[in-house]
C-alpha atoms as a printed R data frame, in Angstrom:
    type eleno elety resid chain resno       x       y       z
1   ATOM     1    CA   MET     A     1 -20.833  -0.080 -30.265
2   ATOM     2    CA   THR     A     2 -21.834  -0.249 -26.595
3   ATOM     3    CA   ARG     A     3 -18.982   0.033 -24.138
4   ATOM     4    CA   ARG     A     4 -18.899  -1.967 -20.917
5   ATOM     5    CA   SER     A     5 -19.187   0.139 -17.784
6   ATOM     6    CA   VAL     A     6 -16.369  -1.857 -16.181
7   ATOM     7    CA   HIS     A     7 -13.445  -2.963 -18.300
8   ATOM     8    CA   SER     A     8 -10.015  -4.454 -17.861
9   ATOM     9    CA   ALA     A     9  -6.885  -3.762 -19.858
10  ATOM    10    CA   PRO     A    10  -5.666  -6.461 -22.248
11  ATOM    11    CA   THR     A    11  -2.324  -6.936 -20.478
12  ATOM    12    CA   PRO     A    12  -1.438  -6.953 -16.766
13  ATOM    13    CA   TRP     A    13   0.340  -4.268 -14.748
14  ATOM    14    CA   ILE     A    14   1.239  -1.729 -17.390
15  ATOM    15    CA   GLY     A    15   0.554  -1.362 -17.664
16  ATOM    16    CA   VAL     A    16   0.506  21.265 -19.622
17  ATOM    17    CA   GLU     A    17  -0.220  24.417 -18.711
18  ATOM    18    CA   THR     A    18  -3.621  26.106 -18.357
19  ATOM    19    CA   GLY     A    19  -4.867  28.981 -16.224
20  ATOM    20    CA   VAL     A    20  -2.225  29.014 -13.525
21  ATOM    21    CA   LYS     A    21   0.512  31.469 -14.441
22  ATOM    22    CA   THR     A    22   2.766  30.870 -11.436
23  ATOM    23    CA   MET     A    23   2.855  27.659  -9.415
24  ATOM    24    CA   ILE     A    24   5.627  28.432  -6.983
25  ATOM    25    CA   GLY     A    25   6.646  31.872  -5.828
26  ATOM    26    CA   GLY     A    26   8.993  33.621  -3.440
27  ATOM    27    CA   GLY     A    27  10.583  31.374  -0.822
28  ATOM    28    CA   GLY     A    28   8.573  28.404  -2.179
29  ATOM    29    CA   THR     A    29  11.024  28.003  -5.045
30  ATOM    30    CA   ARG     A    30  13.982  27.938  -2.636
31  ATOM    31    CA   ARG     A    31  12.290  25.382  -0.397
32  ATOM    32    CA   VAL     A    32  11.436  23.146  -3.351
33  ATOM    33    CA   THR     A    33  14.983  23.440  -4.727
34  ATOM    34    CA   ALA     A    34  16.352  22.272  -1.382
35  ATOM    35    CA   ALA     A    35  13.845  19.425  -1.299
36  ATOM    36    CA   LEU     A    36  14.856  18.350  -4.796
37  ATOM    37    CA   ALA     A    37  18.507  18.305  -3.799
38  ATOM    38    CA   ALA     A    38  17.714  16.132  -0.782
39  ATOM    39    CA   LEU     A    39  15.581  13.820  -2.905
40  ATOM    40    CA   ALA     A    40  18.292  13.418  -5.516
41  ATOM    41    CA   ALA     A    41  20.918  12.726  -2.873
42  ATOM    42    CA   SER     A    42  18.827   9.947  -1.350
43  ATOM    43    CA   ALA     A    43  17.567   8.404  -4.586
44  ATOM    44    CA   ALA     A    44  19.673   5.269  -4.215
45  ATOM    45    CA   ALA     A    45  18.501   4.649  -0.676
46  ATOM    46    CA   VAL     A    46  14.722   4.479  -0.923
47  ATOM    47    CA   ALA     A    47  13.121   5.316   2.395
48  ATOM    48    CA   GLY     A    48  10.001   3.432   3.498
49  ATOM    49    CA   CYS     A    49   7.002   4.350   5.558
50  ATOM    50    CA   SER     A    50   4.307   2.328   7.273
51  ATOM    51    CA   GLN     A    51   1.251   3.845   5.627
52  ATOM    52    CA   GLY     A    52   0.209   5.912   2.652
53  ATOM    53    CA   TRP     A    53   1.749   9.372   2.778
54  ATOM    54    CA   VAL     A    54  -0.506  12.393   3.215
55  ATOM    55    CA   PRO     A    55   0.523  16.059   3.173
56  ATOM    56    CA   SER     A    56   1.221  17.821   6.434
57  ATOM    57    CA   ALA     A    57  -1.266  20.314   7.775
58  ATOM    58    CA   THR     A    58   1.614  22.803   7.710
59  ATOM    59    CA   ALA     A    59   2.607  22.150   4.080
60  ATOM    60    CA   THR     A    60   4.464  25.086   2.563
61  ATOM    61    CA   GLY     A    61   3.399  24.328  -1.014
62  ATOM    62    CA   HIS     A    62  -0.010  25.257  -2.337
63  ATOM    63    CA   HIS     A    63  -0.458  22.604  -5.027
64  ATOM    64    CA   ARG     A    64  -3.493  20.376  -5.124
65  ATOM    65    CA   TYR     A    65  -1.863  17.461  -6.938
66  ATOM    66    CA   VAL     A    66  -3.522  14.527  -8.719
67  ATOM    67    CA   ALA     A    67  -1.426  11.701 -10.242
68  ATOM    68    CA   LEU     A    68  -2.923   9.607 -13.051
69  ATOM    69    CA   GLY     A    69  -1.533   6.608 -14.881
70  ATOM    70    CA   ASP     A    70  -0.700   2.935 -15.250
71  ATOM    71    CA   SER     A    71   1.816   0.628 -13.546
72  ATOM    72    CA   TRP     A    72   4.802   2.731 -14.695
73  ATOM    73    CA   VAL     A    73   3.312   5.277 -12.287
74  ATOM    74    CA   SER     A    74   1.697   3.143  -9.561
75  ATOM    75    CA   GLY     A    75   4.650   0.887  -8.657
76  ATOM    76    CA   PRO     A    76   3.225  -2.663  -8.300
77  ATOM    77    CA   LEU     A    77   4.895  -4.923  -5.708
78  ATOM    78    CA   ILE     A    78   6.954  -2.041  -4.352
79  ATOM    79    CA   HIS     A    79   6.155  -1.926  -0.665
80  ATOM    80    CA   ASN     A    80   4.189  -0.485   0.878
81  ATOM    81    CA   GLN     A    81   1.139  -1.175  -1.315
82  ATOM    82    CA   VAL     A    82  -1.624   1.244  -0.351
83  ATOM    83    CA   GLY     A    83  -5.005   2.534  -1.441
84  ATOM    84    CA   THR     A    84  -8.037   0.820  -2.873
85  ATOM    85    CA   PRO     A    85  -8.440  -1.379  -4.695
86  ATOM    86    CA   ILE     A    86  -5.211  -2.915  -3.432
87  ATOM    87    CA   ASP     A    87  -4.699  -4.754  -6.733
88  ATOM    88    CA   CYS     A    88  -4.018  -1.447  -8.469
89  ATOM    89    CA   GLY     A    89  -0.491  -2.019  -7.188
90  ATOM    90    CA   ARG     A    90  -0.076   1.498  -5.849
91  ATOM    91    CA   SER     A    91   3.063   2.053  -3.766
92  ATOM    92    CA   ASP     A    92   3.638   4.733  -1.170
93  ATOM    93    CA   ARG     A    93   7.172   4.984  -2.586
94  ATOM    94    CA   ASN     A    94   6.200   5.533  -6.218
95  ATOM    95    CA   TRP     A    95   7.444   8.625  -8.008
96  ATOM    96    CA   PRO     A    96   4.214  10.646  -7.632
97  ATOM    97    CA   THR     A    97   4.443  10.295  -3.844
98  ATOM    98    CA   LEU     A    98   8.110  11.308  -3.880
99  ATOM    99    CA   VAL     A    99   7.305  14.292  -6.112
100 ATOM   100    CA   ALA     A   100   4.452  15.310  -3.785
101 ATOM   101    CA   LYS     A   101   6.846  15.202  -0.843
102 ATOM   102    CA   ALA     A   102   9.503  17.213  -2.676
103 ATOM   103    CA   LEU     A   103   6.995  19.917  -3.610
104 ATOM   104    CA   ASP     A   104   5.416  19.800  -0.123
105 ATOM   105    CA   VAL     A   105   1.979  19.922  -1.737
106 ATOM   106    CA   ALA     A   106  -1.159  21.004   0.078
107 ATOM   107    CA   SER     A   107  -3.088  17.923  -1.098
108 ATOM   108    CA   PHE     A   108  -2.187  14.750  -2.980
109 ATOM   109    CA   THR     A   109  -4.321  12.097  -4.648
110 ATOM   110    CA   ASP     A   110  -2.787   9.118  -6.414
111 ATOM   111    CA   ALA     A   111  -5.311   7.618  -8.846
112 ATOM   112    CA   SER     A   112  -2.815   5.477 -10.779
113 ATOM   113    CA   CYS     A   113  -3.567   1.788 -11.263
114 ATOM   114    CA   GLY     A   114  -1.556  -1.084 -12.709
115 ATOM   115    CA   GLY     A   115  -3.027  -2.325 -15.976
116 ATOM   116    CA   ALA     A   116  -4.847   0.938 -16.661
117 ATOM   117    CA   ASP     A   117  -5.459   2.026 -20.227
118 ATOM   118    CA   ILE     A   118  -6.886   5.302 -21.502
119 ATOM   119    CA   ASP     A   119 -10.450   4.063 -20.990
120 ATOM   120    CA   ALA     A   120  -9.678   3.719 -17.266
121 ATOM   121    CA   LEU     A   121  -9.463   7.498 -17.091
122 ATOM   122    CA   THR     A   122 -13.186   7.874 -17.755
123 ATOM   123    CA   GLU     A   123 -14.670   4.456 -16.864
124 ATOM   124    CA   PRO     A   124 -14.533   2.104 -13.868
125 ATOM   125    CA   PHE     A   125 -11.624  -0.275 -14.290
126 ATOM   126    CA   GLU     A   126 -11.294  -3.902 -13.198
127 ATOM   127    CA   ALA     A   127  -7.835  -4.351 -11.707
128 ATOM   128    CA   ASN     A   128  -5.813  -7.541 -11.907
129 ATOM   129    CA   LEU     A   129  -7.440  -9.395  -9.003
130 ATOM   130    CA   GLY     A   130 -10.964  -8.164  -9.665
131 ATOM   131    CA   GLY     A   131 -10.998  -4.962  -7.631
132 ATOM   132    CA   ILE     A   132 -12.880  -2.079  -9.239
133 ATOM   133    CA   ALA     A   133 -11.093   1.241  -9.520
134 ATOM   134    CA   PRO     A   134 -13.244   4.323 -10.149
135 ATOM   135    CA   PRO     A   135 -12.549   6.435 -13.233
136 ATOM   136    CA   GLN     A   136  -9.285   8.221 -12.594
137 ATOM   137    CA   PHE     A   137 -10.650  11.510 -13.925
138 ATOM   138    CA   ASP     A   138 -13.224  11.503 -11.099
139 ATOM   139    CA   LEU     A   139 -10.418  12.696  -8.826
140 ATOM   140    CA   LEU     A   140  -9.891  15.887 -10.857
141 ATOM   141    CA   ARG     A   141 -11.494  19.055  -9.517
142 ATOM   142    CA   PRO     A   142 -11.702  22.681 -10.586
143 ATOM   143    CA   ASP     A   143  -9.266  23.575  -7.779
144 ATOM   144    CA   THR     A   144  -6.679  20.980  -8.861
145 ATOM   145    CA   THR     A   145  -3.478  22.872  -9.686
146 ATOM   146    CA   LEU     A   146  -1.090  20.084 -10.709
147 ATOM   147    CA   VAL     A   147  -1.681  16.904 -12.734
148 ATOM   148    CA   THR     A   148   0.831  14.284 -13.839
149 ATOM   149    CA   ILE     A   149  -0.162  11.504 -16.212
150 ATOM   150    CA   GLY     A   150   1.670   8.447 -17.509
151 ATOM   151    CA   ILE     A   151  -0.670   6.407 -19.711
152 ATOM   152    CA   GLY     A   152  -1.029   4.732 -23.092
153 ATOM   153    CA   GLY     A   153   1.449   1.868 -22.877
154 ATOM   154    CA   ASN     A   154  -1.348  -0.667 -22.559
155 ATOM   155    CA   ASP     A   155  -3.277   0.876 -25.439
156 ATOM   156    CA   ALA     A   156  -0.194   0.594 -27.653
157 ATOM   157    CA   ASP     A   157   0.377  -2.952 -26.292
158 ATOM   158    CA   LEU     A   158   4.016  -2.222 -25.546
159 ATOM   159    CA   ASN     A   159   4.393  -4.318 -22.414
160 ATOM   160    CA   GLY     A   160   2.288  -7.126 -23.822
161 ATOM   161    CA   SER     A   161   4.424  -7.143 -26.946
162 ATOM   162    CA   ALA     A   162   7.605  -7.355 -24.897
163 ATOM   163    CA   ILE     A   163   6.166 -10.303 -22.983
164 ATOM   164    CA   ASP     A   164   5.289 -11.964 -26.297
165 ATOM   165    CA   CYS     A   165   8.956 -11.632 -27.266
166 ATOM   166    CA   VAL     A   166  10.256 -13.716 -24.359
167 ATOM   167    CA   ASN     A   167  12.260 -16.592 -25.822
168 ATOM   168    CA   LEU     A   168  13.552 -19.571 -23.884
169 ATOM   169    CA   LEU     A   169  15.847 -20.612 -26.721
170 ATOM   170    CA   PRO     A   170  18.420 -18.636 -28.756
171 ATOM   171    CA   VAL     A   171  17.918 -20.882 -31.822
172 ATOM   172    CA   PRO     A   172  14.830 -20.795 -34.091
173 ATOM   173    CA   LEU     A   173  13.116 -24.118 -33.351
174 ATOM   174    CA   GLY     A   174   9.610 -22.650 -33.276
175 ATOM   175    CA   PRO     A   175   7.542 -19.525 -32.539
176 ATOM   176    CA   PRO     A   176   8.219 -17.644 -29.311
177 ATOM   177    CA   PRO     A   177   9.110 -18.813 -26.720
178 ATOM   178    CA   PHE     A   178  10.902 -21.481 -28.753
179 ATOM   179    CA   GLY     A   179  13.425 -19.390 -30.608
180 ATOM   180    CA   ARG     A   180  11.853 -17.600 -33.561
181 ATOM   181    CA   PRO     A   181  11.818 -13.774 -33.410
182 ATOM   182    CA   CYS     A   182   8.539 -12.205 -32.326
183 ATOM   183    CA   VAL     A   183   9.085  -9.358 -34.792
184 ATOM   184    CA   GLU     A   184   8.091 -11.755 -37.558
185 ATOM   185    CA   GLY     A   185   4.562 -11.912 -36.195
186 ATOM   186    CA   PHE     A   186   4.339  -8.200 -35.439
187 ATOM   187    CA   THR     A   187   5.276  -7.252 -39.013
188 ATOM   188    CA   GLU     A   188   3.621 -10.086 -40.906
189 ATOM   189    CA   GLY     A   189   2.294  -9.065 -44.318
190 ATOM   190    CA   GLY     A   190   4.374  -5.909 -44.331
191 ATOM   191    CA   VAL     A   191   2.181  -4.193 -41.706
192 ATOM   192    CA   ASP     A   192   3.723  -3.212 -38.370
193 ATOM   193    CA   ARG     A   193   0.931  -4.036 -35.921
194 ATOM   194    CA   ILE     A   194   2.491  -2.251 -32.935
195 ATOM   195    CA   ALA     A   195   3.290   0.890 -34.919
196 ATOM   196    CA   ALA     A   196  -0.355   0.926 -36.016
197 ATOM   197    CA   LYS     A   197  -1.509   0.712 -32.402
198 ATOM   198    CA   ILE     A   198   0.793   3.586 -31.476
199 ATOM   199    CA   ALA     A   199  -0.721   5.700 -34.258
200 ATOM   200    CA   ALA     A   200  -4.225   4.810 -33.078
201 ATOM   201    CA   THR     A   201  -3.354   5.879 -29.521
202 ATOM   202    CA   ARG     A   202  -2.469   9.434 -30.561
203 ATOM   203    CA   PRO     A   203  -6.038  10.811 -30.900
204 ATOM   204    CA   ARG     A   204  -7.062   9.073 -27.680
205 ATOM   205    CA   LEU     A   205  -4.203  10.740 -25.813
206 ATOM   206    CA   ALA     A   206  -5.234  14.073 -27.328
207 ATOM   207    CA   ALA     A   207  -8.806  13.617 -26.111
208 ATOM   208    CA   ALA     A   208  -7.553  12.648 -22.642
209 ATOM   209    CA   PHE     A   209  -5.355  15.737 -22.380
210 ATOM   210    CA   ASP     A   210  -8.242  17.970 -23.465
211 ATOM   211    CA   GLU     A   211 -10.528  16.388 -20.874
212 ATOM   212    CA   ILE     A   212  -8.002  17.029 -18.106
213 ATOM   213    CA   HIS     A   213  -7.995  20.702 -19.053
214 ATOM   214    CA   ARG     A   214 -11.803  20.753 -19.054
215 ATOM   215    CA   ARG     A   215 -12.113  19.155 -15.623
216 ATOM   216    CA   ALA     A   216  -9.141  20.936 -14.033
217 ATOM   217    CA   PRO     A   217  -8.916  24.281 -15.862
218 ATOM   218    CA   ASN     A   218  -6.483  25.757 -13.321
219 ATOM   219    CA   ALA     A   219  -3.950  22.928 -13.455
220 ATOM   220    CA   ARG     A   220  -0.597  22.582 -15.098
221 ATOM   221    CA   VAL     A   221  -0.445  19.162 -16.721
222 ATOM   222    CA   PHE     A   222   2.680  17.039 -17.207
223 ATOM   223    CA   ALA     A   223   2.838  13.840 -19.263
224 ATOM   224    CA   THR     A   224   5.698  11.420 -18.615
225 ATOM   225    CA   GLY     A   225   7.364   9.055 -21.051
226 ATOM   226    CA   TYR     A   226   8.358   5.450 -20.394
227 ATOM   227    CA   GLY     A   227  12.132   5.855 -20.329
228 ATOM   228    CA   SER     A   228  14.671   3.418 -21.780
229 ATOM   229    CA   PRO     A   229  14.145  -0.022 -20.214
230 ATOM   230    CA   LEU     A   230  16.170  -1.669 -23.014
231 ATOM   231    CA   GLY     A   231  18.878   0.989 -23.143
232 ATOM   232    CA   GLY     A   232  19.759   3.147 -26.104
233 ATOM   233    CA   SER     A   233  21.797   0.560 -28.007
234 ATOM   234    CA   GLY     A   234  23.087  -2.995 -27.938
235 ATOM   235    CA   ASP     A   235  21.608  -6.439 -28.522
236 ATOM   236    CA   GLY     A   236  20.137  -7.016 -25.088
237 ATOM   237    CA   CYS     A   237  21.287  -9.633 -22.599
238 ATOM   238    CA   TRP     A   238  19.709 -13.025 -23.228
239 ATOM   239    CA   PRO     A   239  19.082 -15.008 -21.012
240 ATOM   240    CA   THR     A   240  19.031 -12.363 -18.235
241 ATOM   241    CA   ALA     A   241  16.359 -10.584 -20.234
242 ATOM   242    CA   PRO     A   242  15.281 -13.455 -22.524
243 ATOM   243    CA   MET     A   243  14.692 -11.587 -25.783
244 ATOM   244    CA   LEU     A   244  16.513 -12.159 -29.074
245 ATOM   245    CA   ALA     A   245  18.682  -9.317 -30.368
246 ATOM   246    CA   VAL     A   246  16.401  -8.601 -33.350
247 ATOM   247    CA   ASP     A   247  13.422  -8.332 -31.007
248 ATOM   248    CA   VAL     A   248  15.301  -6.067 -28.595
249 ATOM   249    CA   HIS     A   249  15.968  -3.653 -31.461
250 ATOM   250    CA   TYR     A   250  12.328  -3.807 -32.563
251 ATOM   251    CA   ILE     A   251  10.790  -3.222 -29.110
252 ATOM   252    CA   ARG     A   252  13.321  -0.471 -28.354
253 ATOM   253    CA   ALA     A   253  12.332   1.321 -31.568
254 ATOM   254    CA   ARG     A   254   8.615   1.046 -30.778
255 ATOM   255    CA   LEU     A   255   9.176   2.382 -27.233
256 ATOM   256    CA   ALA     A   256  11.015   5.391 -28.656
257 ATOM   257    CA   GLU     A   257   8.272   5.858 -31.252
258 ATOM   258    CA   PHE     A   258   5.612   5.875 -28.558
259 ATOM   259    CA   ASP     A   259   7.455   8.345 -26.356
260 ATOM   260    CA   GLN     A   260   7.786  10.595 -29.385
261 ATOM   261    CA   ALA     A   261   4.032  10.288 -29.950
262 ATOM   262    CA   ILE     A   262   3.340  11.329 -26.347
263 ATOM   263    CA   ALA     A   263   5.683  14.307 -26.704
264 ATOM   264    CA   GLU     A   264   4.099  15.495 -29.952
265 ATOM   265    CA   VAL     A   265   0.512  15.112 -28.738
266 ATOM   266    CA   ALA     A   266   1.384  16.841 -25.477
267 ATOM   267    CA   ALA     A   267   2.932  19.817 -27.292
268 ATOM   268    CA   ALA     A   268  -0.229  20.217 -29.367
269 ATOM   269    CA   HIS     A   269  -2.542  20.141 -26.338
270 ATOM   270    CA   ASP     A   270  -0.940  22.484 -23.817
271 ATOM   271    CA   VAL     A   271   0.708  19.676 -21.842
272 ATOM   272    CA   THR     A   272   4.360  19.595 -20.767
273 ATOM   273    CA   TYR     A   273   6.137  16.394 -21.765
274 ATOM   274    CA   VAL     A   274   8.733  15.009 -19.346
275 ATOM   275    CA   SER     A   275  11.194  12.622 -20.971
276 ATOM   276    CA   LEU     A   276  12.668   9.958 -18.714
277 ATOM   277    CA   ASP     A   277  15.289   8.861 -21.245
278 ATOM   278    CA   ALA     A   278  18.234  10.765 -19.765
279 ATOM   279    CA   ALA     A   279  17.340   9.789 -16.194
280 ATOM   280    CA   THR     A   280  17.100   6.082 -17.049
281 ATOM   281    CA   THR     A   281  20.214   5.953 -19.258
282 ATOM   282    CA   GLY     A   282  22.687   3.538 -17.721
283 ATOM   283    CA   HIS     A   283  19.949   1.836 -15.696
284 ATOM   284    CA   ASP     A   284  18.424  -0.460 -18.313
285 ATOM   285    CA   ILE     A   285  17.232  -3.994 -17.721
286 ATOM   286    CA   CYS     A   286  20.645  -5.502 -18.553
287 ATOM   287    CA   ARG     A   287  22.515  -3.677 -15.797
288 ATOM   288    CA   PRO     A   288  23.506  -5.460 -12.574
289 ATOM   289    CA   SER     A   289  21.026  -5.640  -9.726
290 ATOM   290    CA   GLY     A   290  21.201  -2.415  -7.774
291 ATOM   291    CA   VAL     A   291  22.031  -0.482 -10.943
292 ATOM   292    CA   ALA     A   292  19.120  -1.553 -13.156
293 ATOM   293    CA   TRP     A   293  15.925   0.421 -12.630
294 ATOM   294    CA   PHE     A   294  13.862  -2.169 -14.508
295 ATOM   295    CA   ASN     A   295  13.351  -5.812 -13.516
296 ATOM   296    CA   ALA     A   296  13.640  -8.596 -16.074
297 ATOM   297    CA   VAL     A   297  12.226 -11.846 -14.673
298 ATOM   298    CA   SER     A   298  13.050 -10.934 -11.074
299 ATOM   299    CA   PHE     A   299  11.131  -9.449  -8.150
300 ATOM   300    CA   ASP     A   300  14.340  -7.970  -6.703
301 ATOM   301    CA   PRO     A   301  14.770  -5.051  -6.265
302 ATOM   302    CA   PRO     A   302  11.107  -4.791  -5.294
303 ATOM   303    CA   GLY     A   303   8.968  -4.427  -8.387
304 ATOM   304    CA   PHE     A   304   6.965  -6.501 -10.838
305 ATOM   305    CA   PRO     A   305   8.926  -8.455 -13.477
306 ATOM   306    CA   GLY     A   306   9.210  -6.585 -16.763
307 ATOM   307    CA   HIS     A   307   8.492  -3.302 -15.000
308 ATOM   308    CA   PRO     A   308  10.278  -0.475 -13.204
309 ATOM   309    CA   ASN     A   309  11.513  -1.321  -9.729
310 ATOM   310    CA   GLU     A   310  11.780   0.892  -6.659
311 ATOM   311    CA   LEU     A   311  15.077   2.375  -7.861
312 ATOM   312    CA   PHE     A   312  13.312   3.728 -10.953
313 ATOM   313    CA   HIS     A   313  10.770   5.617  -8.878
314 ATOM   314    CA   ALA     A   314  13.418   7.113  -6.594
315 ATOM   315    CA   GLY     A   315  15.590   7.901  -9.615
316 ATOM   316    CA   VAL     A   316  13.052   9.625 -11.869
317 ATOM   317    CA   ALA     A   317  11.262  11.594  -9.144
318 ATOM   318    CA   PRO     A   318  13.886  14.385  -9.075
319 ATOM   319    CA   THR     A   319  13.663  14.756 -12.881
320 ATOM   320    CA   ILE     A   320   9.883  15.050 -12.812
321 ATOM   321    CA   ALA     A   321   9.848  17.400  -9.830
322 ATOM   322    CA   ALA     A   322  12.511  19.586 -11.406
323 ATOM   323    CA   SER     A   323  10.456  19.808 -14.618
324 ATOM   324    CA   ILE     A   324   7.479  21.024 -12.611
325 ATOM   325    CA   VAL     A   325   9.582  23.645 -10.841
326 ATOM   326    CA   ALA     A   326  11.165  24.776 -14.131
327 ATOM   327    CA   ALA     A   327   7.757  25.166 -15.778
328 ATOM   328    CA   ALA     A   328   6.666  27.491 -12.983
329 ATOM   329    CA   GLY     A   329   9.120  30.095 -14.229
330 ATOM   330    CA   LYS     A   330   7.796  30.147 -17.796
């Protein structure tokens, strides 16, 4: 089957260790620890800047850092939107930028793009408004020392499935959005369609991790999960997040299943998995504005509906940065 040279993901906006033995040494660890403490202390008050951040010429860290991923990484509609194509929805306040600042890296390239799937790592990708993003792996180099990647949600159709579960009515007058549970369609005939897509994504993640190691043999690689946008328990919060309780339980289970798949594939391919579950606990989509790190049908706090908002990026950055620092000592 011939693949198109430019492709687009089926749903919008969703969208590790190799040769380096020591990433941070001597006083670098102390400086990064102080930076992490400052970042954690300011997580609730996200600071802005007028243009895309670039490392200082006097950076104390030595990392050459490349961030890869989908909209959980890029931060669509979180100002300021930077980079090209602009419809990748890449924010200069997303968590990769905050991690790069905390580590005071020597160089930083953010290749993430909203809507990206695993194919977008190796092929040109058509973003949501028609802009063409180059293959994300093209930004990897032999001298890259740090890679983070958050990808696969579009391949497993997790965000698209959640959108399909939006229900305007709490009584079963018809198929979604008119009251019937979406889980009925996802499991019709006794086959769980989303679970099957998650299983099919595993070998593609494995191949992607191996290719990162091939292109950047001196890099430590970290794969992030998707966190807990629906919380760890409960029936949801219709109509704030307009999903029926049975569908909330189903989507929550598939999200956990996919994060587990990422963790297991990462462990088998020399990649460090970074869970975002603990960091996002207590900040699910049903929490009040200012506490929730995920938007339901709102653009406030800044962020795309059904996606992480700016508080998520500020909140998870210390967890991810700390995981990178901790791995340096192993």
